[in-house]
N, C-alpha and C positions, 0 to 999 in steps of 0.2 A: 504494500500500500504506500501511497505517496506521503509527502511531508504533511504533518498535522498542522491544523490551524490553532493558534493560541487560544486558550480558554476565553470565552466571552467575545471573541472577535468573529463577525460574520464571515462566511466563506466568500460572499460577494455582496456588495452594496452600492446603491446609487443614491447620491446625496444632492438634492436640488438640481438635478440634471435637466438641461435644455439641449436640444439639438436643432440648429438652423442650417439649411442648405442655401448658399448664396444665390442671388439672382444670376441667371445666365441668358444672355441675349434678351429676348422678349419675355422669358419666363420669370415670374416674380420670385422673391425669396420665399422659402417654405420653412415654416416652423413645424418640425416633425414631432417633437416631444417637448413637453413643458413641465418643469418642476416635478420631475419623477423622483420619488423617495421610496426606496425599498431595501430590505435587508433579508438575506437568506442565510440561515444558520447551517453549519456543517452537517451533512447527512440529510438535509431536507430535499424533497422534490417539490418544486413549485411550478405550476403551469401559468402561462401568460396568455390571456385571450383578449380579443378586441376586434373591432371592425378592420377590414383590409385598409392598409395605408395609415394606420394609427401610430406607427413607429415601433412596433414590436421587434422587427428584425434590426432596426436601427439600434435599439437598446442592446441586443445581443452583439452586434458589431462593436459597440463601445465596450462591452464587457470583455470581448476578445482582444481589444486593443487594435482593431482594424479601423476604427474611427475615433476621433476625439470629441468630447462634449463641447458644446459652445459655451456652456456655463455649468457649474457644479463639478462634482468629483465622482469617479468610479473607483472603487477599491476591491481588490481581490486579496483575501487573507490579510487584510489590513494595509496592503501596499497600494499606492495610487497607480492606476493603470495608465501608462504612457505609451504603450506599444504592445505587440504580441509578447506573451510571457508563458513560461513553462507550466504555470499553474492551471491553465485553461485549455480545453479542447473543444472543438466546434464540430457538430454533425449536422448536415443539411439534408434537404429532401432528396437531392441527387447524391449518389454514393461517391462520385468523383474518383473511382478506382482507376489506376493507370493501366490501360489495356495491355501494355507491353511487359508488365510485371505479373508474376504469379500472385495468387491470393496471399500466400505467406509473405512474399516480398512487399506487397501492398501494406499488410498489417504492420510490418517491421519498418516501414519507411521513416516514420518520425524518429524511431530509435536510431536509425542509420544517420539521420541528420544530426543527432546529438552525439554521435561518435561512439555508440555502444558497440562492443565487440560482436562479431558475427555469430559466435556460438550462443551468446546471451540473447541476441536478437531472435535467433531461431527458437530457442527455448521459450521465450515469452510469446512469440507468435503461435507456437504449437499449443501452449497452455490456453491462450485466449480463443483460438479456433475451436478447441475442444469445448470450452466454456460456452461458446456461442453456437454450438451444435454444427460445426463445420469440420469436425475431425475427418481427415482423409481427403480434404479438398484443397490443402495448402499448395499443391503443385498445379492445380487448375488455373486457368486464366479467367478474367472476369466474364468474357463472352460465353463461357461454358456454364455459368451459374444463372439461376432464376433471379428475378428482382428481389425477392425476399432474402435469398442467400447472399446476394450482393450487399444488402443493407446490414445483414449480420456481419459480413466482413468489414463494412464501414464502422460498425459499432466496435468490433475487435480492434480496428486500427485506432479508433478514438481512445479506447481504454489502454492501449499499449504504452502510451507515454505517461501513464499513471497520473492523470491530472487531478487536482483538487475539485475542479468545477467542470461539469459538462454543460455546454450550451447547445441546445438542440432545437433546430428551426424546422418544424413540421417533418421530422425524419421518416414518418410512416405514411404520409398523406397520399403517396402515389401507389400504394399497395392495395390489393383487394382486402375485403373485410376480414376474412379468415386469417390471412397471412399477417395482417396488421395486429390482430389480437394475439397471435403467437409471438410476434416480436415485442409487443408490449409486455408480455409475460417474461420473455428473456431479459428485457431491459430492467424490469422491476426487480427480478431476482438478482441480477448482476449488480445493480446499484446497491441493493440491500447488503449483499455479500461484501462488496468492496468499500462500502461506506461513503459513496460518492455524493456530492451535492449536484443537483440538476436544476437548471432553468430551462423550461420546455415550452416552446410555442406550439399551439395547436388551434385549429378551427373546429375540431371534433370535441364537442362538449362532454360527451360520455367518456372519451379518452382522458380528458382533463380530470374528471372525477375519479376514474379508475386508477390513475397513476399518482395522484398528487396528495401531499400533505396540506397544501394551500393552493388556492386559485386566485390570481390577481387579474382584475378586469380593468381594461383601459377604455377610455373614451375615444370618440372620433378625433381625428387630427385637429389641432395639435394634441397628441396623445398624453394623457395623464392618468394616474390610477384613481379609479372611482369606487372600487370595492375590493375587499379582501375576504375570501370565504375559506374557512377551515373545514376540511373534509373529515368529519368525525365518523369514519367507517374503518373498521379494523382491516387487516390483511393488505396493507399497502404493497407488500411483496407478492401479492397474488391478485392481479387485476381481474382475471377471469372470475374469481370468486366475488370480488367487489362488485362486478357488473350485475350480479344476481341480487344484490342487497335492495330491499324495497325503498330505501332513501335515495337511491340514485336518481330516480325520476324527479324528486323534489329539488335536488341540486340542479339538474339540467333545466328544470322549469324556472328556477331563480336566475340562472345564467341567461336564459332566453329573454327574460324580462329586462335584465340589466342591459343586454345588447339590443333590445327592442326588435327582436327577430320576428315577433308576431306582426310587425308592420312592414316586413320586407317580403318580397316575392320569392326569394331563394333563401333557404336555410342551410347552412353548412353543417 
């Protein structure tokens, strides 16, 4: 497991964060996020939901050090984020596996960049491939795997660098419903076992309830937090069991009300 966070220090926090994108040509300046304040404790899984374009992905980009806030501060493990750092790993909707590398080589890529010895890279890749139900597929290439298997490989690659915080931007949204639920189960069990902290963007409200300790709801752009919901259902490491709980419908209904989905023609 990775380096521990000091007691009482959030794994990741946003303090008074604004993000502005400057005017370009005839396009006006865009205020994407405004006065965002949130703190996620070590080992928590927190989902972030909100209307399209409200700044959810922008927040993750700032958390990963891929963008800087226009105002306010982002901290990971108590340290101000000024650029990409070893404490954070990012997983996207697209697996972004390199087609010319085997699955094991893809999983070990971040370790290779950090100068980890080849034998250790192989051992870590083999362990994580087994953990993500890909044992025996390490020598295959991405085009030989299904979409769900590729996302498992992407999860293994994300975990390989042993981050404190996983930032996940709709990682399962392109998958069919059955495969999505299986990967949710894999993620939940792995996160619980490894003690990772997760900030997870999703448009799937049931997914948010099934996976999370808390759900943070954002307003329309400029995005700011309008509600925090604690998911008081047991079995966070077993989202398939959580889905069967009678309270799930109540949580989803509350989230729909906050997002005003009853007034929209399309519900995600």
